[in-house]
C-alpha positions as CSV (number, residue, x, y, z in Angstrom):
1,X,134.3,49.2,128.9
2,X,135.8,49.8,125.5
3,X,134.3,52.6,123.4
4,X,133.8,52.6,119.7
5,X,135.7,55.1,117.7
6,X,135.6,56.7,114.3
7,X,138.9,56.7,112.6
8,X,140.1,59.0,109.7
9,X,143.3,59.0,107.7
10,X,144.1,62.6,106.6
11,X,146.5,62.9,103.7
12,X,148.8,65.9,103.8
13,X,151.6,65.1,101.4
14,X,152.9,62.6,98.8
15,X,156.1,61.7,97.1
16,X,155.8,60.4,93.6
17,X,159.4,60.3,92.5
18,X,160.4,57.3,94.5
19,X,161.5,53.8,93.4
20,X,161.0,50.4,95.0
21,X,164.6,50.4,96.2
22,X,163.5,53.3,98.5
23,X,160.9,51.1,100.1
24,X,162.1,47.5,100.3
25,X,165.2,45.5,101.2
26,X,165.8,42.2,99.3
27,X,163.4,43.1,96.5
28,X,164.3,41.9,93.0
29,X,162.6,45.0,91.4
30,X,164.6,48.0,92.4
31,X,163.8,50.6,89.7
32,X,160.0,50.6,89.3
33,X,158.2,53.7,90.6
34,X,156.9,53.4,94.2
35,X,154.8,56.3,95.6
36,X,154.5,57.3,99.2
37,X,151.6,59.1,100.9
38,X,151.8,60.9,104.2
39,X,149.0,60.9,106.8
40,X,147.9,62.0,110.2
41,X,145.1,60.1,111.9
42,X,142.0,61.3,113.8
43,X,140.1,59.2,116.4
44,X,136.7,60.6,117.3
45,X,133.7,59.6,119.4
46,X,130.9,61.6,121.0
47,X,133.1,62.5,124.0
48,X,136.5,63.4,122.7
49,X,139.1,63.5,119.8
50,X,142.5,62.0,119.8
51,X,145.1,62.8,117.1
52,X,147.8,60.3,116.1
53,X,151.0,62.1,114.8
54,X,151.3,65.7,113.7
55,X,152.9,65.5,110.3
56,X,155.3,68.2,109.1
57,X,154.9,71.8,108.1
58,X,155.8,74.0,105.1
59,X,159.2,75.0,106.7
60,X,160.2,71.4,107.1
61,X,158.9,70.7,103.6
62,X,161.2,73.4,102.2
63,X,164.2,72.2,104.2
64,X,163.9,68.6,103.0
65,X,162.6,69.5,99.5
66,X,159.5,67.4,100.2
67,X,156.5,69.6,99.5
68,X,153.2,69.2,101.4
69,X,149.8,69.4,99.8
70,X,148.3,71.1,102.9
71,X,149.2,72.0,106.4
72,X,148.3,69.0,108.6
73,X,147.1,71.0,111.6
74,X,144.9,73.2,109.3
75,X,143.6,70.2,107.4
76,X,142.1,68.9,110.7
77,X,139.8,71.8,110.6
78,X,138.0,70.3,107.7
79,X,137.0,67.4,110.0
80,X,135.8,69.8,112.7
81,X,139.0,69.5,114.7
82,X,140.7,72.6,116.1
83,X,144.3,71.9,116.8
84,X,144.3,74.7,119.4
85,X,141.9,72.7,121.6
86,X,143.0,69.1,121.1
87,X,144.0,67.6,124.5
88,X,145.5,64.3,123.5
89,X,148.1,63.5,120.8
90,X,149.8,60.1,120.3
91,X,153.2,60.4,118.7
92,X,154.1,57.1,117.2
93,X,157.8,58.1,116.9
94,X,159.8,61.3,116.6
95,X,160.7,61.2,112.9
96,X,160.2,64.5,111.1
97,X,157.1,63.5,109.3
98,X,155.3,62.2,112.4
99,X,156.4,64.8,115.0
100,X,156.9,68.0,112.9
101,X,154.0,69.9,114.2
102,X,154.1,69.5,118.0
103,X,153.9,73.3,118.5
104,X,150.6,73.4,116.7
105,X,148.8,71.7,119.6
106,X,149.2,74.1,122.5
107,X,146.9,72.4,125.0
108,X,147.7,68.8,124.2
109,X,149.3,66.1,126.3
110,X,151.6,63.9,124.2
111,X,151.9,60.1,124.5
112,X,155.3,58.7,123.6
113,X,157.4,55.7,124.3
114,X,160.2,56.2,126.8
115,X,162.5,54.3,124.4
116,X,161.9,56.8,121.6
117,X,162.9,59.8,123.7
118,X,166.0,58.0,124.9
119,X,166.9,57.0,121.3
120,X,166.3,60.4,119.8
121,X,168.5,62.1,122.4
122,X,171.1,59.4,122.9
123,X,174.4,58.2,121.5
124,X,172.9,56.8,118.2
125,X,172.2,60.4,117.2
126,X,176.0,61.0,116.9
127,X,175.7,59.2,113.5
128,X,174.4,61.2,110.6
129,X,172.7,58.2,109.1
130,X,170.7,57.7,112.3
131,X,169.9,61.4,112.6
132,X,168.6,61.7,109.0
133,X,164.9,60.9,109.8
134,X,164.9,63.2,112.8
135,X,164.9,67.0,113.1
136,X,166.7,68.4,116.1
137,X,164.1,71.2,116.6
138,X,161.3,68.7,116.8
139,X,163.1,66.6,119.4
140,X,163.9,69.8,121.4
141,X,160.3,70.8,121.2
142,X,159.3,67.5,122.8
143,X,161.9,68.0,125.5
144,X,160.3,71.4,126.2
145,X,157.0,69.6,126.5
146,X,158.5,67.1,129.0
147,X,159.7,70.0,131.1
148,X,156.2,71.7,131.0
149,X,154.6,68.5,132.2
150,X,152.8,67.7,128.9
151,X,154.3,64.3,128.0
152,X,153.1,60.9,129.3
153,X,155.7,58.2,128.7
154,X,154.8,54.6,128.1
155,X,157.1,51.5,128.5
156,X,155.5,49.0,126.2
157,X,151.8,48.7,126.3
158,X,149.7,51.7,127.5
159,X,146.1,52.7,127.7
160,X,145.1,56.1,126.3
161,X,141.3,56.0,126.5
162,X,138.7,53.2,126.6
163,X,139.2,51.4,123.3
164,X,142.5,53.1,122.5
165,X,145.9,51.6,123.4
166,X,149.5,52.0,122.3
167,X,152.0,49.2,121.9
168,X,155.8,49.3,121.6
169,X,157.0,47.7,118.3
170,X,160.4,49.2,117.5
171,X,162.2,48.2,114.4
172,X,162.0,51.2,112.2
173,X,162.8,53.4,115.2
174,X,163.7,52.2,118.6
175,X,160.7,53.6,120.3
176,X,158.1,53.2,117.6
177,X,154.6,52.4,118.8
178,X,151.5,51.2,117.0
179,X,148.0,52.3,118.0
180,X,145.1,49.8,118.6
181,X,141.6,51.2,118.2
182,X,138.2,49.6,118.8
183,X,136.0,50.4,115.8
184,X,132.6,49.2,114.4
185,X,134.5,46.8,112.2
186,X,136.5,45.4,115.1
187,X,140.0,46.1,116.5
188,X,142.0,48.2,114.1
189,X,145.8,48.7,114.3
190,X,147.2,51.9,113.0
191,X,150.7,50.5,112.3
192,X,152.4,53.8,111.5
193,X,155.9,52.9,110.3
194,X,155.8,49.4,111.8
195,X,154.7,48.8,108.2
196,X,155.0,51.7,105.7
197,X,153.2,49.6,103.1
198,X,151.0,46.5,103.1
199,X,153.8,44.8,101.1
200,X,156.2,45.2,104.0
201,X,154.3,42.9,106.3
202,X,152.3,40.8,103.9
203,X,155.3,39.9,101.7
204,X,157.9,40.1,104.5
205,X,159.9,42.9,102.8
206,X,161.7,45.2,105.3
207,X,161.8,48.9,104.9
208,X,165.4,50.3,104.4
209,X,165.3,52.8,107.3
210,X,165.7,50.5,110.2
211,X,167.1,50.5,113.7
212,X,166.6,46.8,114.4
213,X,165.7,44.4,111.6
214,X,164.8,41.7,114.1
215,X,162.3,44.0,115.9
216,X,160.9,45.1,112.5
217,X,160.2,41.5,111.6
218,X,158.7,40.6,115.0
219,X,156.7,43.8,114.8
220,X,154.8,42.6,111.8
221,X,153.5,39.7,113.9
222,X,152.5,42.2,116.6
223,X,150.5,44.5,114.4
224,X,148.6,41.7,112.9
225,X,147.9,40.2,116.3
226,X,146.6,43.6,117.5
227,X,144.1,43.8,114.7
228,X,140.9,41.8,114.3
229,X,142.1,40.8,110.8
230,X,144.8,41.8,108.5
231,X,142.4,44.0,106.6
232,X,142.2,46.1,109.7
233,X,146.0,46.8,109.8
234,X,146.5,50.3,108.4
235,X,150.0,51.0,107.1
236,X,151.6,54.3,107.7
237,X,152.4,55.5,104.1
238,X,150.7,53.2,101.6
239,X,148.7,54.9,98.8
240,X,146.6,51.7,98.7
241,X,144.9,52.9,101.9
242,X,143.1,55.5,99.8
243,X,141.9,52.7,97.5
244,X,140.9,50.1,100.0
245,X,139.0,52.5,102.3
246,X,136.2,54.8,101.3
247,X,137.0,58.5,100.8
248,X,135.0,60.5,103.3
249,X,132.4,62.4,101.2
250,X,132.7,65.5,103.3
251,X,136.5,65.9,102.9
252,X,138.3,64.9,99.7
253,X,141.7,64.4,101.5
254,X,140.3,62.2,104.3
255,X,139.4,58.5,104.3
256,X,137.0,56.8,106.7
257,X,138.7,53.7,108.2
258,X,136.5,52.5,111.1
259,X,133.9,50.7,109.0
260,X,136.6,48.6,107.4
261,X,137.9,48.5,103.8
262,X,135.6,48.4,100.8
263,X,137.2,45.2,99.6
264,X,139.6,42.7,101.0
265,X,143.2,44.0,101.2
266,X,145.3,42.7,98.3
267,X,148.7,43.8,97.0
C-alpha cells in the first residue's frame, strides 16, 4: 500500500545574472533576465527520510564561480535531517549541481539509472561540451560507491519505497530520472531537470543543455502523466516554485510541497 509523504524543496543556491538565452531554445526573447534557483528535496514520513539529489558544496562553487547560499547537507539539519544517518538518496542525474555532495552521506544507498552511469563514464565524455555539466571527482565518487556496494541501479521505472518511484526520462542527460511521490495533494512529480522551469514543459521550450531533444520533448509528456495534475509537477530550478508553494514557517529556505501549490500554476 502506498504511503503518504511530506515533501520539501530546500534552496541552497541561486544565479541571478542569467538571461533567457541560457534557459530556452527557440525563444524570441534572448536578453531578458532569467534567474535560476538550486534545490535539493526531502521526502519524509513517520518511518523514514529520503533525500533527492545532494547539490554542490563550497569547493565546487569556487571552481565554477557559482556561489552557494548554504551548504546543502548542512541545510538539511534545519529540517531535522542528519546527512550522516540518511540511508536512502535518489540521484536524478550526475551533473555537478545534483551529485556534488555524495560524500556527505556516509551511510546512504544511492539510487541511479544505469544509463546515467554509462553515459557519465562513456565515450560521450571525450567531448568537452558534454563534460561541462559533470565533475570528474563526483563521477569517480559514485564509482567508488558502486564498488562498496552502495548503489542500486534502475533500468527505467523503479520502486524506492511505498509511494516513491523513479522513472527514466532522459533528454537533458541520458540517464536522467524523475521522482514520483504520493502526497496528501495527490501524486507529485519531482521533475528535476526534465523541466528546469515551468515554461519548459508548459510552453514547449527546450533547455539548451540537452543530450536528446526528442527524449526531452517526450519527457515533458511523461512528467505530466506521472503527476495527478500539472500543478503537481515540480521543476528542478524554477524560482516560481518558491512563489507557488508555501514557505515552511520553520525554515526560511525551505518550501512545503506536499499540500500542493497555494494557487494554480501560471507562467
